[in-house]
PyMOL commands that place a pseudoatom at each C-alpha (Angstrom):
pseudoatom trace, name=CA, resn=MET, resi=1, chain=A, elem=C, hetatm=0, pos=[9.571, 0.862, -26.185]
pseudoatom trace, name=CA, resn=THR, resi=2, chain=A, elem=C, hetatm=0, pos=[10.473, 3.374, -23.468]
pseudoatom trace, name=CA, resn=LYS, resi=3, chain=A, elem=C, hetatm=0, pos=[8.710, 6.622, -22.635]
pseudoatom trace, name=CA, resn=GLU, resi=4, chain=A, elem=C, hetatm=0, pos=[11.081, 9.494, -21.879]
pseudoatom trace, name=CA, resn=ILE, resi=5, chain=A, elem=C, hetatm=0, pos=[10.191, 12.469, -19.725]
pseudoatom trace, name=CA, resn=THR, resi=6, chain=A, elem=C, hetatm=0, pos=[12.545, 15.442, -19.881]
pseudoatom trace, name=CA, resn=THR, resi=7, chain=A, elem=C, hetatm=0, pos=[12.754, 17.785, -16.908]
pseudoatom trace, name=CA, resn=GLU, resi=8, chain=A, elem=C, hetatm=0, pos=[15.096, 20.604, -15.980]
pseudoatom trace, name=CA, resn=LEU, resi=9, chain=A, elem=C, hetatm=0, pos=[17.090, 18.053, -13.962]
pseudoatom trace, name=CA, resn=GLY, resi=10, chain=A, elem=C, hetatm=0, pos=[17.460, 15.492, -16.752]
pseudoatom trace, name=CA, resn=LYS, resi=11, chain=A, elem=C, hetatm=0, pos=[15.635, 12.631, -18.475]
pseudoatom trace, name=CA, resn=ILE, resi=12, chain=A, elem=C, hetatm=0, pos=[13.496, 9.903, -16.957]
pseudoatom trace, name=CA, resn=ALA, resi=13, chain=A, elem=C, hetatm=0, pos=[12.906, 6.714, -18.949]
pseudoatom trace, name=CA, resn=VAL, resi=14, chain=A, elem=C, hetatm=0, pos=[9.879, 4.564, -18.111]
pseudoatom trace, name=CA, resn=SER, resi=15, chain=A, elem=C, hetatm=0, pos=[9.625, 1.153, -19.772]
pseudoatom trace, name=CA, resn=ASP, resi=16, chain=A, elem=C, hetatm=0, pos=[6.427, -0.433, -21.045]
pseudoatom trace, name=CA, resn=GLU, resi=17, chain=A, elem=C, hetatm=0, pos=[6.851, -3.198, -18.457]
pseudoatom trace, name=CA, resn=VAL, resi=18, chain=A, elem=C, hetatm=0, pos=[6.676, -0.664, -15.616]
pseudoatom trace, name=CA, resn=VAL, resi=19, chain=A, elem=C, hetatm=0, pos=[3.568, 1.009, -17.050]
pseudoatom trace, name=CA, resn=ALA, resi=20, chain=A, elem=C, hetatm=0, pos=[1.964, -2.407, -17.603]
pseudoatom trace, name=CA, resn=THR, resi=21, chain=A, elem=C, hetatm=0, pos=[2.701, -3.481, -14.026]
pseudoatom trace, name=CA, resn=ILE, resi=22, chain=A, elem=C, hetatm=0, pos=[1.228, -0.267, -12.593]
pseudoatom trace, name=CA, resn=ALA, resi=23, chain=A, elem=C, hetatm=0, pos=[-1.873, -0.698, -14.768]
pseudoatom trace, name=CA, resn=GLY, resi=24, chain=A, elem=C, hetatm=0, pos=[-2.205, -4.366, -13.765]
pseudoatom trace, name=CA, resn=LEU, resi=25, chain=A, elem=C, hetatm=0, pos=[-1.981, -3.564, -10.067]
pseudoatom trace, name=CA, resn=ALA, resi=26, chain=A, elem=C, hetatm=0, pos=[-4.491, -0.736, -10.468]
pseudoatom trace, name=CA, resn=ALA, resi=27, chain=A, elem=C, hetatm=0, pos=[-6.941, -3.020, -12.251]
pseudoatom trace, name=CA, resn=THR, resi=28, chain=A, elem=C, hetatm=0, pos=[-6.725, -5.804, -9.673]
pseudoatom trace, name=CA, resn=GLU, resi=29, chain=A, elem=C, hetatm=0, pos=[-7.465, -3.319, -6.876]
pseudoatom trace, name=CA, resn=CYS, resi=30, chain=A, elem=C, hetatm=0, pos=[-10.910, -2.639, -8.360]
pseudoatom trace, name=CA, resn=TYR, resi=31, chain=A, elem=C, hetatm=0, pos=[-13.981, -4.297, -6.859]
pseudoatom trace, name=CA, resn=GLY, resi=32, chain=A, elem=C, hetatm=0, pos=[-15.248, -7.116, -9.061]
pseudoatom trace, name=CA, resn=VAL, resi=33, chain=A, elem=C, hetatm=0, pos=[-11.933, -7.917, -10.738]
pseudoatom trace, name=CA, resn=VAL, resi=34, chain=A, elem=C, hetatm=0, pos=[-10.827, -11.403, -9.720]
pseudoatom trace, name=CA, resn=GLY, resi=35, chain=A, elem=C, hetatm=0, pos=[-7.746, -11.514, -11.921]
pseudoatom trace, name=CA, resn=MET, resi=36, chain=A, elem=C, hetatm=0, pos=[-5.943, -10.552, -15.076]
pseudoatom trace, name=CA, resn=ALA, resi=37, chain=A, elem=C, hetatm=0, pos=[-6.276, -12.558, -18.264]
pseudoatom trace, name=CA, resn=SER, resi=38, chain=A, elem=C, hetatm=0, pos=[-3.470, -13.200, -20.700]
pseudoatom trace, name=CA, resn=ARG, resi=39, chain=A, elem=C, hetatm=0, pos=[-3.567, -10.989, -23.785]
pseudoatom trace, name=CA, resn=THR, resi=40, chain=A, elem=C, hetatm=0, pos=[-2.308, -13.720, -26.118]
pseudoatom trace, name=CA, resn=ILE, resi=41, chain=A, elem=C, hetatm=0, pos=[-4.175, -16.775, -27.309]
pseudoatom trace, name=CA, resn=GLY, resi=42, chain=A, elem=C, hetatm=0, pos=[-1.095, -18.978, -26.827]
pseudoatom trace, name=CA, resn=ASP, resi=43, chain=A, elem=C, hetatm=0, pos=[-1.194, -18.388, -23.072]
pseudoatom trace, name=CA, resn=GLY, resi=44, chain=A, elem=C, hetatm=0, pos=[-4.869, -19.256, -22.842]
pseudoatom trace, name=CA, resn=LEU, resi=45, chain=A, elem=C, hetatm=0, pos=[-7.176, -16.254, -23.005]
pseudoatom trace, name=CA, resn=ALA, resi=46, chain=A, elem=C, hetatm=0, pos=[-9.235, -17.045, -19.930]
pseudoatom trace, name=CA, resn=GLY, resi=47, chain=A, elem=C, hetatm=0, pos=[-6.388, -18.201, -17.707]
pseudoatom trace, name=CA, resn=ILE, resi=48, chain=A, elem=C, hetatm=0, pos=[-6.058, -16.151, -14.540]
pseudoatom trace, name=CA, resn=LEU, resi=49, chain=A, elem=C, hetatm=0, pos=[-2.577, -14.725, -14.104]
pseudoatom trace, name=CA, resn=GLY, resi=50, chain=A, elem=C, hetatm=0, pos=[-0.835, -14.560, -10.746]
pseudoatom trace, name=CA, resn=LYS, resi=51, chain=A, elem=C, hetatm=0, pos=[0.465, -11.393, -9.082]
pseudoatom trace, name=CA, resn=ASP, resi=52, chain=A, elem=C, hetatm=0, pos=[3.896, -11.874, -10.661]
pseudoatom trace, name=CA, resn=ASN, resi=53, chain=A, elem=C, hetatm=0, pos=[2.366, -11.881, -14.176]
pseudoatom trace, name=CA, resn=LEU, resi=54, chain=A, elem=C, hetatm=0, pos=[0.147, -8.793, -13.971]
pseudoatom trace, name=CA, resn=SER, resi=55, chain=A, elem=C, hetatm=0, pos=[1.906, -7.068, -16.843]
pseudoatom trace, name=CA, resn=ARG, resi=56, chain=A, elem=C, hetatm=0, pos=[1.043, -9.957, -19.194]
pseudoatom trace, name=CA, resn=GLY, resi=57, chain=A, elem=C, hetatm=0, pos=[-2.613, -8.937, -18.950]
pseudoatom trace, name=CA, resn=VAL, resi=58, chain=A, elem=C, hetatm=0, pos=[-1.823, -5.396, -20.095]
pseudoatom trace, name=CA, resn=GLU, resi=59, chain=A, elem=C, hetatm=0, pos=[-0.736, -4.002, -23.460]
pseudoatom trace, name=CA, resn=VAL, resi=60, chain=A, elem=C, hetatm=0, pos=[0.848, -0.535, -23.651]
pseudoatom trace, name=CA, resn=VAL, resi=61, chain=A, elem=C, hetatm=0, pos=[0.989, 1.447, -26.908]
pseudoatom trace, name=CA, resn=LEU, resi=62, chain=A, elem=C, hetatm=0, pos=[2.533, 4.907, -27.388]
pseudoatom trace, name=CA, resn=ASP, resi=63, chain=A, elem=C, hetatm=0, pos=[0.302, 7.070, -29.623]
pseudoatom trace, name=CA, resn=ASP, resi=64, chain=A, elem=C, hetatm=0, pos=[1.398, 10.668, -30.314]
pseudoatom trace, name=CA, resn=ALA, resi=65, chain=A, elem=C, hetatm=0, pos=[3.305, 11.009, -27.004]
pseudoatom trace, name=CA, resn=GLU, resi=66, chain=A, elem=C, hetatm=0, pos=[0.266, 9.653, -25.133]
pseudoatom trace, name=CA, resn=LEU, resi=67, chain=A, elem=C, hetatm=0, pos=[-0.401, 6.138, -23.876]
pseudoatom trace, name=CA, resn=VAL, resi=68, chain=A, elem=C, hetatm=0, pos=[-3.121, 3.766, -24.986]
pseudoatom trace, name=CA, resn=ILE, resi=69, chain=A, elem=C, hetatm=0, pos=[-3.496, 0.958, -22.442]
pseudoatom trace, name=CA, resn=ASN, resi=70, chain=A, elem=C, hetatm=0, pos=[-5.371, -2.271, -23.160]
pseudoatom trace, name=CA, resn=VAL, resi=71, chain=A, elem=C, hetatm=0, pos=[-6.319, -4.224, -20.026]
pseudoatom trace, name=CA, resn=TYR, resi=72, chain=A, elem=C, hetatm=0, pos=[-7.595, -7.829, -20.074]
pseudoatom trace, name=CA, resn=ILE, resi=73, chain=A, elem=C, hetatm=0, pos=[-9.525, -8.791, -16.934]
pseudoatom trace, name=CA, resn=ILE, resi=74, chain=A, elem=C, hetatm=0, pos=[-11.653, -11.533, -15.438]
pseudoatom trace, name=CA, resn=VAL, resi=75, chain=A, elem=C, hetatm=0, pos=[-14.621, -10.398, -13.354]
pseudoatom trace, name=CA, resn=GLY, resi=76, chain=A, elem=C, hetatm=0, pos=[-16.482, -12.119, -10.554]
pseudoatom trace, name=CA, resn=TYR, resi=77, chain=A, elem=C, hetatm=0, pos=[-19.886, -13.626, -11.259]
pseudoatom trace, name=CA, resn=GLY, resi=78, chain=A, elem=C, hetatm=0, pos=[-22.744, -11.405, -10.088]
pseudoatom trace, name=CA, resn=THR, resi=79, chain=A, elem=C, hetatm=0, pos=[-20.964, -8.082, -10.517]
pseudoatom trace, name=CA, resn=ARG, resi=80, chain=A, elem=C, hetatm=0, pos=[-22.142, -5.469, -12.975]
pseudoatom trace, name=CA, resn=ILE, resi=81, chain=A, elem=C, hetatm=0, pos=[-19.574, -5.759, -15.764]
pseudoatom trace, name=CA, resn=SER, resi=82, chain=A, elem=C, hetatm=0, pos=[-20.078, -2.217, -17.077]
pseudoatom trace, name=CA, resn=GLU, resi=83, chain=A, elem=C, hetatm=0, pos=[-19.430, -0.711, -13.630]
pseudoatom trace, name=CA, resn=VAL, resi=84, chain=A, elem=C, hetatm=0, pos=[-16.359, -2.862, -13.046]
pseudoatom trace, name=CA, resn=ALA, resi=85, chain=A, elem=C, hetatm=0, pos=[-14.956, -1.865, -16.447]
pseudoatom trace, name=CA, resn=ARG, resi=86, chain=A, elem=C, hetatm=0, pos=[-15.654, 1.844, -15.810]
pseudoatom trace, name=CA, resn=ASN, resi=87, chain=A, elem=C, hetatm=0, pos=[-13.889, 1.647, -12.445]
pseudoatom trace, name=CA, resn=VAL, resi=88, chain=A, elem=C, hetatm=0, pos=[-10.900, -0.085, -14.060]
pseudoatom trace, name=CA, resn=VAL, resi=89, chain=A, elem=C, hetatm=0, pos=[-10.635, 2.635, -16.722]
pseudoatom trace, name=CA, resn=GLU, resi=90, chain=A, elem=C, hetatm=0, pos=[-10.700, 5.436, -14.144]
pseudoatom trace, name=CA, resn=ARG, resi=91, chain=A, elem=C, hetatm=0, pos=[-8.294, 3.738, -11.706]
pseudoatom trace, name=CA, resn=VAL, resi=92, chain=A, elem=C, hetatm=0, pos=[-5.744, 2.722, -14.345]
pseudoatom trace, name=CA, resn=LYS, resi=93, chain=A, elem=C, hetatm=0, pos=[-5.750, 6.169, -15.965]
pseudoatom trace, name=CA, resn=TYR, resi=94, chain=A, elem=C, hetatm=0, pos=[-5.364, 7.955, -12.629]
pseudoatom trace, name=CA, resn=LEU, resi=95, chain=A, elem=C, hetatm=0, pos=[-2.574, 5.770, -11.221]
pseudoatom trace, name=CA, resn=VAL, resi=96, chain=A, elem=C, hetatm=0, pos=[-0.515, 5.550, -14.409]
pseudoatom trace, name=CA, resn=GLU, resi=97, chain=A, elem=C, hetatm=0, pos=[-0.645, 9.314, -14.995]
pseudoatom trace, name=CA, resn=ASN, resi=98, chain=A, elem=C, hetatm=0, pos=[0.275, 10.060, -11.382]
pseudoatom trace, name=CA, resn=ALA, resi=99, chain=A, elem=C, hetatm=0, pos=[3.090, 7.510, -11.226]
pseudoatom trace, name=CA, resn=THR, resi=100, chain=A, elem=C, hetatm=0, pos=[4.712, 8.264, -14.586]
pseudoatom trace, name=CA, resn=GLY, resi=101, chain=A, elem=C, hetatm=0, pos=[3.702, 11.790, -15.549]
pseudoatom trace, name=CA, resn=VAL, resi=102, chain=A, elem=C, hetatm=0, pos=[2.756, 10.548, -19.026]
pseudoatom trace, name=CA, resn=THR, resi=103, chain=A, elem=C, hetatm=0, pos=[-0.733, 11.352, -20.327]
pseudoatom trace, name=CA, resn=VAL, resi=104, chain=A, elem=C, hetatm=0, pos=[-3.028, 8.366, -20.821]
pseudoatom trace, name=CA, resn=LYS, resi=105, chain=A, elem=C, hetatm=0, pos=[-5.080, 8.955, -23.963]
pseudoatom trace, name=CA, resn=LYS, resi=106, chain=A, elem=C, hetatm=0, pos=[-7.298, 5.889, -23.635]
pseudoatom trace, name=CA, resn=VAL, resi=107, chain=A, elem=C, hetatm=0, pos=[-7.804, 2.780, -21.506]
pseudoatom trace, name=CA, resn=ASN, resi=108, chain=A, elem=C, hetatm=0, pos=[-9.531, -0.137, -23.236]
pseudoatom trace, name=CA, resn=VAL, resi=109, chain=A, elem=C, hetatm=0, pos=[-10.897, -2.919, -21.033]
pseudoatom trace, name=CA, resn=THR, resi=110, chain=A, elem=C, hetatm=0, pos=[-11.541, -6.392, -22.386]
pseudoatom trace, name=CA, resn=VAL, resi=111, chain=A, elem=C, hetatm=0, pos=[-13.481, -8.750, -20.121]
pseudoatom trace, name=CA, resn=ALA, resi=112, chain=A, elem=C, hetatm=0, pos=[-11.993, -12.114, -21.032]
pseudoatom trace, name=CA, resn=GLY, resi=113, chain=A, elem=C, hetatm=0, pos=[-14.089, -14.152, -18.637]
pseudoatom trace, name=CA, resn=VAL, resi=114, chain=A, elem=C, hetatm=0, pos=[-16.352, -14.419, -15.633]
pseudoatom trace, name=CA, resn=LYS, resi=115, chain=A, elem=C, hetatm=0, pos=[-15.357, -16.520, -12.659]
pseudoatom trace, name=CA, resn=LEU, resi=116, chain=A, elem=C, hetatm=0, pos=[-17.823, -18.080, -10.259]
pseudoatom trace, name=CA, resn=ASN, resi=117, chain=A, elem=C, hetatm=0, pos=[-17.013, -17.511, -6.598]
pseudoatom trace, name=CA, resn=LYS, resi=118, chain=A, elem=C, hetatm=0, pos=[-16.149, -20.734, -4.773]
pseudoatom trace, name=CA, resn=GLU, resi=119, chain=A, elem=C, hetatm=0, pos=[-18.375, -19.711, -1.854]
pseudoatom trace, name=CA, resn=ARG, resi=120, chain=A, elem=C, hetatm=0, pos=[-21.582, -20.279, -3.852]
for i in range(1, 120): cmd.bond("trace and resi %d" % i, "trace and resi %d" % (i + 1))
show_as sticks, trace
zoom trace
C-alpha cells in the first residue's frame, strides 16, 4: 500500500516500507530500546533484528487517510518499560509526520522482550 500526497507541484508516493523504516530508526534511537523484534511468529517473536531489518519490526496500516503504526521492540533490563514505550510513541509519531507529511493517528508499542545487558 502506498500513501499519496498531492501538492500544487504534483503527487508524492510514500511506500509502507519507507514509513516502516523511518519508524524503526526512530524507535531504535530511543533510550532503553536495544532492538526491534519481528512482528511475525515465524521469524521468532523475541529475535533481535539487525539494522537492515528495522522495517520488519514495524507494521503500517492506513486508516481513514491517517497512519496507524505498530512497533515491536525489545527493551534493556532495568529500564522503566512505560517510559521507554512513551518515548517511542512520541519519537515515531514526530519523525514519521515530519518526514512524510502524513498524519499519524496512533502508534502502538509492543514490548516483545527484555534483554539483559552483557556488562552485568
